[in-house]
N, CA, C and O atoms as a Maestro MAE file, in Angstrom:
{
 s_m_m2io_version
 :::
 2.0.0
}

f_m_ct {
 s_m_title
 :::
 protein
 m_atom[332] {
  # First column is atom index #
  i_m_mmod_type
  r_m_x_coord
  r_m_y_coord
  r_m_z_coord
  i_m_residue_number
  s_m_chain_name
  s_m_pdb_residue_name
  s_m_pdb_atom_name
  i_m_atomic_number
  :::
  1 25 -58.002 56.353 7.917 1 A "MET " " N  " 7
  2 3 -58.805 55.404 8.668 1 A "MET " " CA " 6
  3 2 -59.428 56.160 9.851 1 A "MET " " C  " 6
  4 15 -58.723 56.882 10.556 1 A "MET " " O  " 8
  5 25 -60.725 56.004 10.073 2 A "PRO " " N  " 7
  6 3 -61.346 56.694 11.215 2 A "PRO " " CA " 6
  7 2 -60.661 56.329 12.530 2 A "PRO " " C  " 6
  8 15 -60.205 55.201 12.719 2 A "PRO " " O  " 8
  9 25 -60.597 57.306 13.433 3 A "MET " " N  " 7
  10 3 -59.855 57.148 14.680 3 A "MET " " CA " 6
  11 2 -60.340 55.947 15.495 3 A "MET " " C  " 6
  12 15 -59.523 55.205 16.040 3 A "MET " " O  " 8
  13 25 -61.644 55.748 15.586 4 A "LEU " " N  " 7
  14 3 -62.187 54.644 16.380 4 A "LEU " " CA " 6
  15 2 -61.755 53.302 15.791 4 A "LEU " " C  " 6
  16 15 -61.328 52.411 16.525 4 A "LEU " " O  " 8
  17 25 -61.865 53.156 14.479 5 A "VAL " " N  " 7
  18 3 -61.474 51.906 13.822 5 A "VAL " " CA " 6
  19 2 -59.980 51.685 13.990 5 A "VAL " " C  " 6
  20 15 -59.541 50.571 14.279 5 A "VAL " " O  " 8
  21 25 -59.201 52.740 13.810 6 A "ARG " " N  " 7
  22 3 -57.758 52.625 13.990 6 A "ARG " " CA " 6
  23 2 -57.421 52.179 15.409 6 A "ARG " " C  " 6
  24 15 -56.523 51.364 15.617 6 A "ARG " " O  " 8
  25 25 -58.148 52.721 16.377 7 A "GLY " " N  " 7
  26 3 -57.909 52.335 17.766 7 A "GLY " " CA " 6
  27 2 -58.175 50.865 18.009 7 A "GLY " " C  " 6
  28 15 -57.411 50.202 18.710 7 A "GLY " " O  " 8
  29 25 -59.256 50.345 17.435 8 A "PHE " " N  " 7
  30 3 -59.604 48.931 17.610 8 A "PHE " " CA " 6
  31 2 -58.564 48.015 16.972 8 A "PHE " " C  " 6
  32 15 -58.104 47.059 17.597 8 A "PHE " " O  " 8
  33 25 -58.199 48.308 15.738 9 A "TYR " " N  " 7
  34 3 -57.406 47.368 14.967 9 A "TYR " " CA " 6
  35 2 -55.910 47.629 14.960 9 A "TYR " " C  " 6
  36 15 -55.122 46.689 14.859 9 A "TYR " " O  " 8
  37 25 -55.513 48.858 15.064 10 A "CYS " " N  " 7
  38 3 -54.092 49.171 14.935 10 A "CYS " " CA " 6
  39 2 -53.387 49.368 16.263 10 A "CYS " " C  " 6
  40 15 -52.184 49.131 16.376 10 A "CYS " " O  " 8
  41 25 -54.120 49.794 17.250 11 A "GLU " " N  " 7
  42 3 -53.452 50.138 18.495 11 A "GLU " " CA " 6
  43 2 -53.975 49.352 19.684 11 A "GLU " " C  " 6
  44 15 -53.571 49.612 20.817 11 A "GLU " " O  " 8
  45 25 -54.866 48.397 19.448 12 A "GLY " " N  " 7
  46 3 -55.322 47.515 20.508 12 A "GLY " " CA " 6
  47 2 -56.199 48.164 21.562 12 A "GLY " " C  " 6
  48 15 -56.330 47.634 22.666 12 A "GLY " " O  " 8
  49 25 -56.803 49.305 21.242 13 A "TRP " " N  " 7
  50 3 -57.663 49.993 22.208 13 A "TRP " " CA " 6
  51 2 -58.929 49.186 22.445 13 A "TRP " " C  " 6
  52 15 -59.540 48.683 21.502 13 A "TRP " " O  " 8
  53 25 -59.316 49.066 23.692 14 A "GLN " " N  " 7
  54 3 -60.531 48.334 24.063 14 A "GLN " " CA " 6
  55 2 -61.410 49.269 24.887 14 A "GLN " " C  " 6
  56 15 -61.040 49.632 26.003 14 A "GLN " " O  " 8
  57 25 -62.580 49.670 24.351 15 A "PRO " " N  " 7
  58 3 -63.430 50.622 25.061 15 A "PRO " " CA " 6
  59 2 -63.819 50.172 26.458 15 A "PRO " " C  " 6
  60 15 -64.002 51.011 27.340 15 A "PRO " " O  " 8
  61 25 -63.949 48.879 26.681 16 A "SER " " N  " 7
  62 3 -64.339 48.395 28.009 16 A "SER " " CA " 6
  63 2 -63.252 48.662 29.040 16 A "SER " " C  " 6
  64 15 -63.516 48.626 30.242 16 A "SER " " O  " 8
  65 25 -62.038 48.927 28.584 17 A "ARG " " N  " 7
  66 3 -60.934 49.233 29.490 17 A "ARG " " CA " 6
  67 2 -60.558 50.710 29.426 17 A "ARG " " C  " 6
  68 15 -59.451 51.095 29.801 17 A "ARG " " O  " 8
  69 25 -61.485 51.529 28.948 18 A "ALA " " N  " 7
  70 3 -61.243 52.965 28.810 18 A "ALA " " CA " 6
  71 2 -61.058 53.602 30.188 18 A "ALA " " C  " 6
  72 15 -61.516 53.052 31.190 18 A "ALA " " O  " 8
  73 25 -60.401 54.742 30.243 19 A "PRO " " N  " 7
  74 3 -60.170 55.424 31.524 19 A "PRO " " CA " 6
  75 2 -61.458 55.794 32.234 19 A "PRO " " C  " 6
  76 15 -62.542 55.802 31.649 19 A "PRO " " O  " 8
  77 25 -61.305 56.099 33.510 20 A "TYR " " N  " 7
  78 3 -62.443 56.495 34.332 20 A "TYR " " CA " 6
  79 2 -63.087 57.751 33.787 20 A "TYR " " C  " 6
  80 15 -62.434 58.554 33.121 20 A "TYR " " O  " 8
  81 25 -64.351 57.918 34.066 21 A "ARG " " N  " 7
  82 3 -65.064 59.122 33.660 21 A "ARG " " CA " 6
  83 2 -65.208 60.063 34.851 21 A "ARG " " C  " 6
  84 15 -65.142 59.645 36.007 21 A "ARG " " O  " 8
  85 25 -65.404 61.322 34.546 22 A "ASP " " N  " 7
  86 3 -65.704 62.348 35.547 22 A "ASP " " CA " 6
  87 2 -64.688 62.412 36.672 22 A "ASP " " C  " 6
  88 15 -65.059 62.551 37.838 22 A "ASP " " O  " 8
  89 25 -63.434 62.315 36.341 23 A "ARG " " N  " 7
  90 3 -62.430 62.429 37.399 23 A "ARG " " CA " 6
  91 2 -62.107 63.900 37.637 23 A "ARG " " C  " 6
  92 15 -62.313 64.748 36.768 23 A "ARG " " O  " 8
  93 25 -61.612 64.175 38.794 24 A "SER " " N  " 7
  94 3 -61.231 65.538 39.141 24 A "SER " " CA " 6
  95 2 -59.878 65.860 38.508 24 A "SER " " C  " 6
  96 15 -59.205 64.982 37.969 24 A "SER " " O  " 8
  97 25 -59.500 67.115 38.582 25 A "LEU " " N  " 7
  98 3 -58.199 67.527 38.061 25 A "LEU " " CA " 6
  99 2 -57.082 66.772 38.774 25 A "LEU " " C  " 6
  100 15 -56.149 66.293 38.128 25 A "LEU " " O  " 8
  101 25 -57.165 66.664 40.085 26 A "GLU " " N  " 7
  102 3 -56.110 65.966 40.831 26 A "GLU " " CA " 6
  103 2 -56.050 64.486 40.443 26 A "GLU " " C  " 6
  104 15 -54.959 63.926 40.337 26 A "GLU " " O  " 8
  105 25 -57.213 63.840 40.228 27 A "ASP " " N  " 7
  106 3 -57.224 62.445 39.772 27 A "ASP " " CA " 6
  107 2 -56.543 62.323 38.407 27 A "ASP " " C  " 6
  108 15 -55.750 61.410 38.179 27 A "ASP " " O  " 8
  109 25 -56.860 63.252 37.508 28 A "PHE " " N  " 7
  110 3 -56.266 63.255 36.173 28 A "PHE " " CA " 6
  111 2 -54.751 63.396 36.264 28 A "PHE " " C  " 6
  112 15 -54.008 62.652 35.624 28 A "PHE " " O  " 8
  113 25 -54.302 64.362 37.069 29 A "LEU " " N  " 7
  114 3 -52.864 64.587 37.205 29 A "LEU " " CA " 6
  115 2 -52.166 63.397 37.849 29 A "LEU " " C  " 6
  116 15 -51.014 63.107 37.528 29 A "LEU " " O  " 8
  117 25 -52.847 62.712 38.748 30 A "GLN " " N  " 7
  118 3 -52.264 61.511 39.358 30 A "GLN " " CA " 6
  119 2 -52.092 60.403 38.324 30 A "GLN " " C  " 6
  120 15 -51.096 59.680 38.355 30 A "GLN " " O  " 8
  121 25 -53.050 60.262 37.411 31 A "VAL " " N  " 7
  122 3 -52.915 59.267 36.339 31 A "VAL " " CA " 6
  123 2 -51.702 59.615 35.469 31 A "VAL " " C  " 6
  124 15 -50.953 58.725 35.066 31 A "VAL " " O  " 8
  125 25 -51.508 60.902 35.179 32 A "VAL " " N  " 7
  126 3 -50.341 61.330 34.398 32 A "VAL " " CA " 6
  127 2 -49.063 60.980 35.151 32 A "VAL " " C  " 6
  128 15 -48.128 60.429 34.569 32 A "VAL " " O  " 8
  129 25 -49.019 61.300 36.447 33 A "ARG " " N  " 7
  130 3 -47.824 60.990 37.251 33 A "ARG " " CA " 6
  131 2 -47.542 59.487 37.267 33 A "ARG " " C  " 6
  132 15 -46.395 59.061 37.136 33 A "ARG " " O  " 8
  133 25 -48.586 58.701 37.426 34 A "THR " " N  " 7
  134 3 -48.436 57.245 37.449 34 A "THR " " CA " 6
  135 2 -47.900 56.737 36.111 34 A "THR " " C  " 6
  136 15 -47.054 55.844 36.071 34 A "THR " " O  " 8
  137 25 -48.397 57.312 35.023 35 A "GLY " " N  " 7
  138 3 -47.928 56.918 33.698 35 A "GLY " " CA " 6
  139 2 -46.481 57.292 33.439 35 A "GLY " " C  " 6
  140 15 -45.837 56.723 32.558 35 A "GLY " " O  " 8
  141 25 -45.974 58.235 34.193 36 A "MET " " N  " 7
  142 3 -44.600 58.679 34.021 36 A "MET " " CA " 6
  143 2 -43.673 58.084 35.072 36 A "MET " " C  " 6
  144 15 -42.628 58.658 35.379 36 A "MET " " O  " 8
  145 25 -44.057 56.925 35.629 37 A "HIS " " N  " 7
  146 3 -43.206 56.296 36.639 37 A "HIS " " CA " 6
  147 2 -41.818 56.056 36.046 37 A "HIS " " C  " 6
  148 15 -41.680 55.776 34.856 37 A "HIS " " O  " 8
  149 25 -40.821 56.166 36.871 38 A "GLY " " N  " 7
  150 3 -39.448 56.016 36.409 38 A "GLY " " CA " 6
  151 2 -38.781 57.356 36.153 38 A "GLY " " C  " 6
  152 15 -37.557 57.435 36.053 38 A "GLY " " O  " 8
  153 25 -39.587 58.417 36.046 39 A "TYR " " N  " 7
  154 3 -39.037 59.756 35.885 39 A "TYR " " CA " 6
  155 2 -39.071 60.427 37.253 39 A "TYR " " C  " 6
  156 15 -40.026 60.256 38.011 39 A "TYR " " O  " 8
  157 25 -38.043 61.178 37.560 40 A "SER " " N  " 7
  158 3 -38.017 61.824 38.871 40 A "SER " " CA " 6
  159 2 -38.953 63.036 38.873 40 A "SER " " C  " 6
  160 15 -38.847 63.923 38.027 40 A "SER " " O  " 8
  161 25 -39.858 63.051 39.832 41 A "GLU " " N  " 7
  162 3 -40.765 64.177 40.058 41 A "GLU " " CA " 6
  163 2 -41.367 64.745 38.769 41 A "GLU " " C  " 6
  164 15 -41.105 65.900 38.433 41 A "GLU " " O  " 8
  165 25 -42.167 63.959 38.043 42 A "PRO " " N  " 7
  166 3 -42.758 64.496 36.808 42 A "PRO " " CA " 6
  167 2 -43.731 65.628 37.126 42 A "PRO " " C  " 6
  168 15 -44.557 65.511 38.032 42 A "PRO " " O  " 8
  169 25 -43.628 66.718 36.378 43 A "ASP " " N  " 7
  170 3 -44.534 67.848 36.520 43 A "ASP " " CA " 6
  171 2 -45.748 67.560 35.645 43 A "ASP " " C  " 6
  172 15 -45.735 67.828 34.444 43 A "ASP " " O  " 8
  173 25 -46.796 67.014 36.253 44 A "ALA " " N  " 7
  174 3 -47.967 66.552 35.519 44 A "ALA " " CA " 6
  175 2 -48.686 67.682 34.793 44 A "ALA " " C  " 6
  176 15 -49.221 67.471 33.704 44 A "ALA " " O  " 8
  177 25 -48.709 68.868 35.372 45 A "VAL " " N  " 7
  178 3 -49.374 70.000 34.713 45 A "VAL " " CA " 6
  179 2 -48.594 70.388 33.453 45 A "VAL " " C  " 6
  180 15 -49.185 70.611 32.396 45 A "VAL " " O  " 8
  181 25 -47.290 70.465 33.570 46 A "ARG " " N  " 7
  182 3 -46.455 70.819 32.411 46 A "ARG " " CA " 6
  183 2 -46.535 69.753 31.319 46 A "ARG " " C  " 6
  184 15 -46.636 70.078 30.136 46 A "ARG " " O  " 8
  185 25 -46.491 68.482 31.718 47 A "LEU " " N  " 7
  186 3 -46.601 67.395 30.745 47 A "LEU " " CA " 6
  187 2 -47.939 67.415 30.039 47 A "LEU " " C  " 6
  188 15 -48.005 67.221 28.825 47 A "LEU " " O  " 8
  189 25 -49.009 67.648 30.786 48 A "SER " " N  " 7
  190 3 -50.346 67.708 30.192 48 A "SER " " CA " 6
  191 2 -50.435 68.862 29.198 48 A "SER " " C  " 6
  192 15 -51.005 68.720 28.117 48 A "SER " " O  " 8
  193 25 -49.866 70.001 29.576 49 A "GLY " " N  " 7
  194 3 -49.844 71.144 28.664 49 A "GLY " " CA " 6
  195 2 -49.088 70.835 27.386 49 A "GLY " " C  " 6
  196 15 -49.492 71.263 26.305 49 A "GLY " " O  " 8
  197 25 -47.987 70.090 27.501 50 A "ALA " " N  " 7
  198 3 -47.202 69.712 26.320 50 A "ALA " " CA " 6
  199 2 -48.010 68.811 25.395 50 A "ALA " " C  " 6
  200 15 -47.916 68.925 24.173 50 A "ALA " " O  " 8
  201 25 -48.800 67.918 25.976 51 A "VAL " " N  " 7
  202 3 -49.645 67.044 25.160 51 A "VAL " " CA " 6
  203 2 -50.705 67.870 24.426 51 A "VAL " " C  " 6
  204 15 -50.957 67.653 23.240 51 A "VAL " " O  " 8
  205 25 -51.321 68.814 25.134 52 A "PHE " " N  " 7
  206 3 -52.300 69.680 24.470 52 A "PHE " " CA " 6
  207 2 -51.643 70.500 23.372 52 A "PHE " " C  " 6
  208 15 -52.255 70.708 22.324 52 A "PHE " " O  " 8
  209 25 -50.416 70.974 23.575 53 A "ASP " " N  " 7
  210 3 -49.691 71.710 22.532 53 A "ASP " " CA " 6
  211 2 -49.476 70.832 21.310 53 A "ASP " " C  " 6
  212 15 -49.645 71.285 20.177 53 A "ASP " " O  " 8
  213 25 -49.106 69.580 21.535 54 A "LEU " " N  " 7
  214 3 -48.905 68.648 20.428 54 A "LEU " " CA " 6
  215 2 -50.214 68.409 19.679 54 A "LEU " " C  " 6
  216 15 -50.246 68.406 18.449 54 A "LEU " " O  " 8
  217 25 -51.297 68.208 20.440 55 A "LEU " " N  " 7
  218 3 -52.603 68.007 19.796 55 A "LEU " " CA " 6
  219 2 -52.992 69.225 18.963 55 A "LEU " " C  " 6
  220 15 -53.540 69.079 17.871 55 A "LEU " " O  " 8
  221 25 -52.712 70.429 19.474 56 A "MET " " N  " 7
  222 3 -53.032 71.650 18.724 56 A "MET " " CA " 6
  223 2 -52.257 71.704 17.405 56 A "MET " " C  " 6
  224 15 -52.757 72.211 16.401 56 A "MET " " O  " 8
  225 25 -51.048 71.184 17.421 57 A "ALA " " N  " 7
  226 3 -50.217 71.209 16.219 57 A "ALA " " CA " 6
  227 2 -50.643 70.149 15.207 57 A "ALA " " C  " 6
  228 15 -50.415 70.314 14.009 57 A "ALA " " O  " 8
  229 25 -51.255 69.068 15.672 58 A "ARG " " N  " 7
  230 3 -51.553 67.931 14.800 58 A "ARG " " CA " 6
  231 2 -53.007 67.796 14.378 58 A "ARG " " C  " 6
  232 15 -53.292 67.207 13.335 58 A "ARG " " O  " 8
  233 25 -53.941 68.334 15.175 59 A "LEU " " N  " 7
  234 3 -55.365 68.174 14.888 59 A "LEU " " CA " 6
  235 2 -55.962 69.467 14.365 59 A "LEU " " C  " 6
  236 15 -55.464 70.559 14.639 59 A "LEU " " O  " 8
  237 25 -57.034 69.321 13.612 60 A "SER " " N  " 7
  238 3 -57.764 70.521 13.214 60 A "SER " " CA " 6
  239 2 -58.432 71.100 14.457 60 A "SER " " C  " 6
  240 15 -58.613 70.401 15.453 60 A "SER " " O  " 8
  241 25 -58.794 72.369 14.394 61 A "TYR " " N  " 7
  242 3 -59.423 72.995 15.554 61 A "TYR " " CA " 6
  243 2 -60.713 72.269 15.930 61 A "TYR " " C  " 6
  244 15 -60.996 72.098 17.116 61 A "TYR " " O  " 8
  245 25 -61.490 71.843 14.953 62 A "GLY " " N  " 7
  246 3 -62.744 71.137 15.223 62 A "GLY " " CA " 6
  247 2 -62.514 69.819 15.951 62 A "GLY " " C  " 6
  248 15 -63.230 69.499 16.900 62 A "GLY " " O  " 8
  249 25 -61.514 69.050 15.510 63 A "GLU " " N  " 7
  250 3 -61.196 67.792 16.184 63 A "GLU " " CA " 6
  251 2 -60.732 68.046 17.611 63 A "GLU " " C  " 6
  252 15 -61.147 67.362 18.546 63 A "GLU " " O  " 8
  253 25 -59.870 69.034 17.761 64 A "LEU " " N  " 7
  254 3 -59.343 69.358 19.080 64 A "LEU " " CA " 6
  255 2 -60.459 69.828 20.014 64 A "LEU " " C  " 6
  256 15 -60.474 69.477 21.194 64 A "LEU " " O  " 8
  257 25 -61.378 70.610 19.491 65 A "GLU " " N  " 7
  258 3 -62.497 71.090 20.293 65 A "GLU " " CA " 6
  259 2 -63.344 69.918 20.791 65 A "GLU " " C  " 6
  260 15 -63.818 69.938 21.927 65 A "GLU " " O  " 8
  261 25 -63.537 68.895 19.950 66 A "LYS " " N  " 7
  262 3 -64.291 67.702 20.364 66 A "LYS " " CA " 6
  263 2 -63.574 66.967 21.487 66 A "LYS " " C  " 6
  264 15 -64.201 66.543 22.459 66 A "LYS " " O  " 8
  265 25 -62.269 66.817 21.353 67 A "VAL " " N  " 7
  266 3 -61.484 66.126 22.385 67 A "VAL " " CA " 6
  267 2 -61.591 66.880 23.703 67 A "VAL " " C  " 6
  268 15 -61.891 66.291 24.741 67 A "VAL " " O  " 8
  269 25 -61.349 68.172 23.655 68 A "VAL " " N  " 7
  270 3 -61.346 68.986 24.868 68 A "VAL " " CA " 6
  271 2 -62.727 69.037 25.507 68 A "VAL " " C  " 6
  272 15 -62.839 69.012 26.732 68 A "VAL " " O  " 8
  273 25 -63.781 69.109 24.695 69 A "SER " " N  " 7
  274 3 -65.133 69.191 25.254 69 A "SER " " CA " 6
  275 2 -65.537 67.903 25.972 69 A "SER " " C  " 6
  276 15 -66.470 67.913 26.774 69 A "SER " " O  " 8
  277 25 -64.850 66.802 25.696 70 A "ALA " " N  " 7
  278 3 -65.161 65.528 26.360 70 A "ALA " " CA " 6
  279 2 -64.507 65.427 27.737 70 A "ALA " " C  " 6
  280 15 -64.809 64.512 28.503 70 A "ALA " " O  " 8
  281 25 -63.618 66.358 28.051 71 A "LEU " " N  " 7
  282 3 -62.903 66.313 29.328 71 A "LEU " " CA " 6
  283 2 -63.705 67.020 30.424 71 A "LEU " " C  " 6
  284 15 -64.509 67.906 30.137 71 A "LEU " " O  " 8
  285 25 -63.482 66.624 31.676 72 A "PRO " " N  " 7
  286 3 -64.086 67.376 32.783 72 A "PRO " " CA " 6
  287 2 -63.612 68.829 32.741 72 A "PRO " " C  " 6
  288 15 -62.495 69.107 32.303 72 A "PRO " " O  " 8
  289 25 -64.457 69.751 33.194 73 A "ARG " " N  " 7
  290 3 -64.182 71.187 33.081 73 A "ARG " " CA " 6
  291 2 -62.818 71.595 33.638 73 A "ARG " " C  " 6
  292 15 -62.101 72.362 32.994 73 A "ARG " " O  " 8
  293 25 -62.444 71.099 34.822 74 A "ASP " " N  " 7
  294 3 -61.160 71.532 35.382 74 A "ASP " " CA " 6
  295 2 -59.969 70.975 34.619 74 A "ASP " " C  " 6
  296 15 -58.909 71.600 34.602 74 A "ASP " " O  " 8
  297 25 -60.114 69.814 33.985 75 A "VAL " " N  " 7
  298 3 -59.039 69.266 33.145 75 A "VAL " " CA " 6
  299 2 -58.996 70.061 31.836 75 A "VAL " " C  " 6
  300 15 -57.920 70.331 31.302 75 A "VAL " " O  " 8
  301 25 -60.166 70.430 31.331 76 A "ARG " " N  " 7
  302 3 -60.279 71.226 30.102 76 A "ARG " " CA " 6
  303 2 -59.467 72.524 30.212 76 A "ARG " " C  " 6
  304 15 -58.882 72.984 29.232 76 A "ARG " " O  " 8
  305 25 -59.440 73.098 31.403 77 A "ASP " " N  " 7
  306 3 -58.726 74.350 31.609 77 A "ASP " " CA " 6
  307 2 -57.221 74.215 31.351 77 A "ASP " " C  " 6
  308 15 -56.566 75.205 31.022 77 A "ASP " " O  " 8
  309 25 -56.665 73.014 31.494 78 A "LEU " " N  " 7
  310 3 -55.247 72.789 31.222 78 A "LEU " " CA " 6
  311 2 -54.919 72.999 29.753 78 A "LEU " " C  " 6
  312 15 -53.785 73.330 29.408 78 A "LEU " " O  " 8
  313 25 -55.912 72.807 28.884 79 A "SER " " N  " 7
  314 3 -55.667 72.880 27.448 79 A "SER " " CA " 6
  315 2 -55.468 74.303 26.951 79 A "SER " " C  " 6
  316 15 -54.807 74.528 25.937 79 A "SER " " O  " 8
  317 25 -56.043 75.263 27.666 80 A "GLY " " N  " 7
  318 3 -55.992 76.632 27.196 80 A "GLY " " CA " 6
  319 2 -56.927 76.895 26.035 80 A "GLY " " C  " 6
  320 15 -56.852 77.946 25.399 80 A "GLY " " O  " 8
  321 25 -57.813 75.942 25.752 81 A "ILE " " N  " 7
  322 3 -58.759 76.047 24.654 81 A "ILE " " CA " 6
  323 2 -60.152 76.223 25.215 81 A "ILE " " C  " 6
  324 15 -60.545 75.493 26.125 81 A "ILE " " O  " 8
  325 25 -60.883 77.143 24.713 82 A "CYS " " N  " 7
  326 3 -62.269 77.348 25.170 82 A "CYS " " CA " 6
  327 2 -63.159 76.390 24.403 82 A "CYS " " C  " 6
  328 15 -63.330 76.534 23.192 82 A "CYS " " O  " 8
  329 25 -63.723 75.418 25.092 83 A "ALA " " N  " 7
  330 3 -64.605 74.447 24.427 83 A "ALA " " CA " 6
  331 2 -65.832 74.236 25.260 83 A "ALA " " C  " 6
  332 15 -66.708 73.457 24.884 83 A "ALA " " O  " 8
  :::
 }
 m_bond[331] {
  # First column is bond index #
  i_m_from
  i_m_to
  i_m_order
  :::
  1 1 2 1
  2 2 3 1
  3 3 4 2
  4 3 5 1
  5 5 6 1
  6 6 7 1
  7 7 8 2
  8 7 9 1
  9 9 10 1
  10 10 11 1
  11 11 12 2
  12 11 13 1
  13 13 14 1
  14 14 15 1
  15 15 16 2
  16 15 17 1
  17 17 18 1
  18 18 19 1
  19 19 20 2
  20 19 21 1
  21 21 22 1
  22 22 23 1
  23 23 24 2
  24 23 25 1
  25 25 26 1
  26 26 27 1
  27 27 28 2
  28 27 29 1
  29 29 30 1
  30 30 31 1
  31 31 32 2
  32 31 33 1
  33 33 34 1
  34 34 35 1
  35 35 36 2
  36 35 37 1
  37 37 38 1
  38 38 39 1
  39 39 40 2
  40 39 41 1
  41 41 42 1
  42 42 43 1
  43 43 44 2
  44 43 45 1
  45 45 46 1
  46 46 47 1
  47 47 48 2
  48 47 49 1
  49 49 50 1
  50 50 51 1
  51 51 52 2
  52 51 53 1
  53 53 54 1
  54 54 55 1
  55 55 56 2
  56 55 57 1
  57 57 58 1
  58 58 59 1
  59 59 60 2
  60 59 61 1
  61 61 62 1
  62 62 63 1
  63 63 64 2
  64 63 65 1
  65 65 66 1
  66 66 67 1
  67 67 68 2
  68 67 69 1
  69 69 70 1
  70 70 71 1
  71 71 72 2
  72 71 73 1
  73 73 74 1
  74 74 75 1
  75 75 76 2
  76 75 77 1
  77 77 78 1
  78 78 79 1
  79 79 80 2
  80 79 81 1
  81 81 82 1
  82 82 83 1
  83 83 84 2
  84 83 85 1
  85 85 86 1
  86 86 87 1
  87 87 88 2
  88 87 89 1
  89 89 90 1
  90 90 91 1
  91 91 92 2
  92 91 93 1
  93 93 94 1
  94 94 95 1
  95 95 96 2
  96 95 97 1
  97 97 98 1
  98 98 99 1
  99 99 100 2
  100 99 101 1
  101 101 102 1
  102 102 103 1
  103 103 104 2
  104 103 105 1
  105 105 106 1
  106 106 107 1
  107 107 108 2
  108 107 109 1
  109 109 110 1
  110 110 111 1
  111 111 112 2
  112 111 113 1
  113 113 114 1
  114 114 115 1
  115 115 116 2
  116 115 117 1
  117 117 118 1
  118 118 119 1
  119 119 120 2
  120 119 121 1
  121 121 122 1
  122 122 123 1
  123 123 124 2
  124 123 125 1
  125 125 126 1
  126 126 127 1
  127 127 128 2
  128 127 129 1
  129 129 130 1
  130 130 131 1
  131 131 132 2
  132 131 133 1
  133 133 134 1
  134 134 135 1
  135 135 136 2
  136 135 137 1
  137 137 138 1
  138 138 139 1
  139 139 140 2
  140 139 141 1
  141 141 142 1
  142 142 143 1
  143 143 144 2
  144 143 145 1
  145 145 146 1
  146 146 147 1
  147 147 148 2
  148 147 149 1
  149 149 150 1
  150 150 151 1
  151 151 152 2
  152 151 153 1
  153 153 154 1
  154 154 155 1
  155 155 156 2
  156 155 157 1
  157 157 158 1
  158 158 159 1
  159 159 160 2
  160 159 161 1
  161 161 162 1
  162 162 163 1
  163 163 164 2
  164 163 165 1
  165 165 166 1
  166 166 167 1
  167 167 168 2
  168 167 169 1
  169 169 170 1
  170 170 171 1
  171 171 172 2
  172 171 173 1
  173 173 174 1
  174 174 175 1
  175 175 176 2
  176 175 177 1
  177 177 178 1
  178 178 179 1
  179 179 180 2
  180 179 181 1
  181 181 182 1
  182 182 183 1
  183 183 184 2
  184 183 185 1
  185 185 186 1
  186 186 187 1
  187 187 188 2
  188 187 189 1
  189 189 190 1
  190 190 191 1
  191 191 192 2
  192 191 193 1
  193 193 194 1
  194 194 195 1
  195 195 196 2
  196 195 197 1
  197 197 198 1
  198 198 199 1
  199 199 200 2
  200 199 201 1
  201 201 202 1
  202 202 203 1
  203 203 204 2
  204 203 205 1
  205 205 206 1
  206 206 207 1
  207 207 208 2
  208 207 209 1
  209 209 210 1
  210 210 211 1
  211 211 212 2
  212 211 213 1
  213 213 214 1
  214 214 215 1
  215 215 216 2
  216 215 217 1
  217 217 218 1
  218 218 219 1
  219 219 220 2
  220 219 221 1
  221 221 222 1
  222 222 223 1
  223 223 224 2
  224 223 225 1
  225 225 226 1
  226 226 227 1
  227 227 228 2
  228 227 229 1
  229 229 230 1
  230 230 231 1
  231 231 232 2
  232 231 233 1
  233 233 234 1
  234 234 235 1
  235 235 236 2
  236 235 237 1
  237 237 238 1
  238 238 239 1
  239 239 240 2
  240 239 241 1
  241 241 242 1
  242 242 243 1
  243 243 244 2
  244 243 245 1
  245 245 246 1
  246 246 247 1
  247 247 248 2
  248 247 249 1
  249 249 250 1
  250 250 251 1
  251 251 252 2
  252 251 253 1
  253 253 254 1
  254 254 255 1
  255 255 256 2
  256 255 257 1
  257 257 258 1
  258 258 259 1
  259 259 260 2
  260 259 261 1
  261 261 262 1
  262 262 263 1
  263 263 264 2
  264 263 265 1
  265 265 266 1
  266 266 267 1
  267 267 268 2
  268 267 269 1
  269 269 270 1
  270 270 271 1
  271 271 272 2
  272 271 273 1
  273 273 274 1
  274 274 275 1
  275 275 276 2
  276 275 277 1
  277 277 278 1
  278 278 279 1
  279 279 280 2
  280 279 281 1
  281 281 282 1
  282 282 283 1
  283 283 284 2
  284 283 285 1
  285 285 286 1
  286 286 287 1
  287 287 288 2
  288 287 289 1
  289 289 290 1
  290 290 291 1
  291 291 292 2
  292 291 293 1
  293 293 294 1
  294 294 295 1
  295 295 296 2
  296 295 297 1
  297 297 298 1
  298 298 299 1
  299 299 300 2
  300 299 301 1
  301 301 302 1
  302 302 303 1
  303 303 304 2
  304 303 305 1
  305 305 306 1
  306 306 307 1
  307 307 308 2
  308 307 309 1
  309 309 310 1
  310 310 311 1
  311 311 312 2
  312 311 313 1
  313 313 314 1
  314 314 315 1
  315 315 316 2
  316 315 317 1
  317 317 318 1
  318 318 319 1
  319 319 320 2
  320 319 321 1
  321 321 322 1
  322 322 323 1
  323 323 324 2
  324 323 325 1
  325 325 326 1
  326 326 327 1
  327 327 328 2
  328 327 329 1
  329 329 330 1
  330 330 331 1
  331 331 332 2
  :::
 }
}
């Protein structure tokens, strides 16, 4: 099932409630920290890197390149992928 369709129907994703655009690296890391509430002192950079590692293991390089290219440049640098 295409990712967009799956998001609409299977996971309740609503584009009108999508995350902010053009945020800085610090804004991005703050969103990660906020999402990890309940954990003591979450290392947002390390967590973000772990997510990119997981994406690298699960997505084709072309798909991953599309995801990374949609991110702001300073957030893109966390991925370790040149896009």
